C-alpha positions, 0 to 999 in steps of 0.5 A, a space after each residue: 930517521 925521519 926529519 924536517 920538513 915534517 911537522 913532527 919528529 920522533 922526539 916530539 912523539 917521545 915527549 908526547 908519550 911522557 906527557 900523556 902517561 897516566 892519562 890514557 891507557 897503554 893498550 895491549 897488542 893482542 895476538 889474533 889467532 882466529 883472524 890469522 887463520 882466516 887471512 893467512 897472516 900473523 895478525 896482532 891487534 892494538 886495542 885502542 877501543 879499550 881507551 876510556 872513550 873507546 878510541 885512540 883520539 884520547 892520545 892526541 887530545 891529551 897531548 894538545 890540552 896539556 900543552 896549553 898555557 893557563 890563559 888558553 885553558 881558562 878561555 876554553 877549547 873548541 873542536 869539530 869531530 864526527 864523534 871520537 875526537 869530540 868525546 876525547 876532547 870533551 872527556 879530558 877537558 872536563 878532567 882538566 877543568 877546561 871548558 869545551 865546545 864541540 861542533 859535530 855534523 848533523 849526521 853523527 851517530 846518536 851514541 857519539 853525540 850523547 856520549 860527548 854531551 855526557 862528558 860535559 861539553 857544549 855540543 853544536 850540531 851543524 852541517 852534513 860533513 866535517 868540512 862544514 862543521 870545521 867552518 862553523 867551529 872556526 867561526 865560533 873560535 874567533 867569536 868566543 876566543 876559544 882555542 881550536 883543537 883540530 882532529 888531525 892537522 895539528 902537530 901536538 895531536 899528531 905527536 900524541 897519535 904517534 905513541 900508538 906505533 911506538 908502543 906496538 913496536 916496543 911490544 913486537 919489534 918483529 912486526 913487518 907491516 902496520 895497516 892503519 885507518 886513514 881519514 884526515 891523516 893525523 893517526 897515520 902521520 904520527 905513526 908513520 913518523 914513529 914507525 919509520 924512525 924506529 924501524 925504517 924497513 917496516 911497510 905502512 898501508 893506509 886504508 880509506 873508505 872507497 866513498 872517501 878517497 881523499 888521500 888516494 886522490 891527493 897522493 895519486 893525483 886522481 879525482 875520484 868522487 868523494 861522498 856518500 853514507 859510509 859505515 866508516 864515518 870516523 874517517 869520512 873526510 873530504 879534505 886531507 891535512 896540510 901537515 899530514 899530507 907530506 908525511 903520508 905521501 913520503 912514508 906510506 907504501 900504499 893507500 887502499 880503498 875499501 867498499 862497504 861490504 868488506 867494512 861490514 865483514 870486518 866489523 862482524 869478524 872482530 865481534 864474532 872472532 876477536 870478541 871485541 867491538 869495532 866501529 867501521 873506521 876501526 875495522 877497516 884495516 882488517 877489511 884491507 886484509 880481506 880484500 887482498 889476503 895474498 899481500 899479507 899472507 905469511 907476514 907479521 901484521 899489526 892492525 890498529 883497532 882505532 875505535 869501538 864506538 858503534 851503535 848496538 842496533 847497527 852492529 846487530 844489523 851488520 851481524 844479521 846481514 853477514 849471516 844472510 851473506 853466508 846463507 845462514 839466514 835465508 828466506 823462501 817464498 812458497 806457493 801452494 793451495 790454501 788449505 787447513 794445516 798448510 803451515 803445520 806441514 811446512 813447519 814440520 818439513 823444515 824441522 825435519 831438515 834442521 831449519 830454525 824458523 825465524 819469521 812467517 807471513 801469508 799472502 793471499 791477494 797477490 795477482 800472480 797466485 791462483 784464487 785458491 792459492 796462497 804464498 808463504 814467506 818463510 825466513 829460516 836459520 840454517 848451518 850454511 850454504 849446503 844446508 840451505 840448498 838441501 832445504 830448498 830441494 826438500 821444499 821443491 820435492 814436496 811441491 811448494 815451488 820455493 823461490 829465494 827472497 834476496 835480502 833486498 826483498 826481491 824474489 829470484 826467478 825459479 831455478 
């Protein structure tokens, strides 16, 4: 059993579960056979993206709001958040008749800003990071006598988040590992207390974006640079919680850092294989398994899909980028004599080899092309790497001197 000096106990989490019942969804823990087949682990996914505001943050927000006295509720609350905490506080504050002000970084995705406003909250955009937003929120809290609802460094919020693991282990007591996104630590701290109290032998893995190794630095006494544009903006936190740090340091087996390419791959895998939406922070646990599949192979792993608030245009871009990485979308630059019927011949050749043409552009003014020549940039959809290679070979055999154009726009040298 876990005990003080930690900020919360299993009893606090049990009380939170009773308090939030009926206000948040008891989300399903769903087997993920295609993800399991892909990774070699037996994966079950806790779908917190099914909450009303599409993230686990509702649990902590509801527990905190319902713990306020009547005078505090009348004055109102203020929170700082990159999005999901903001929406959760705004949504449930509106339900409970509590005035809410949310301070968000200016870099917050538009979908999260607009969703927060739609829930009736006053939104203040300030700063580039959560740290700057937090400073502004505290200034407003003091000036306007508002109750500050911290997104992670608050005992009531942590206890609410801990109800996730208690539900997971109630549904699947034989889980061997929990892989949990790690930002400021409220989600991990609450769930670490719950999981270790219920099943002491369970292994807990915290996952951070490589650009924001805040807990990794704090726990391992490192000084890795923190900052940059990450797809996992929901856990892009520079300063860890004072109450969450001792819990994470004591109970979490390891903290792993994940690059942006693997986060993109995980978002795409959730969409294409699990048929569900995951934002970057929500998908990062799956990305950790992609990074080290041998670590999880043969084990029963619980993944927490913590949120699904992703801009649809960004999701579309990620899925196209994954097709490019898999060689299922590729571009060739062809060079030939500028003569009538050229485009038709190239199109016929590509059609004969089963390529679907997505885009074509001509170039006649490049200085590395003869005056009577032309370049033709053709983007096609294929069945994969082997199919792409066969199409490239066919173009070469017909004298078009194909060069692959990389996604970043630079042509490779002739092979």
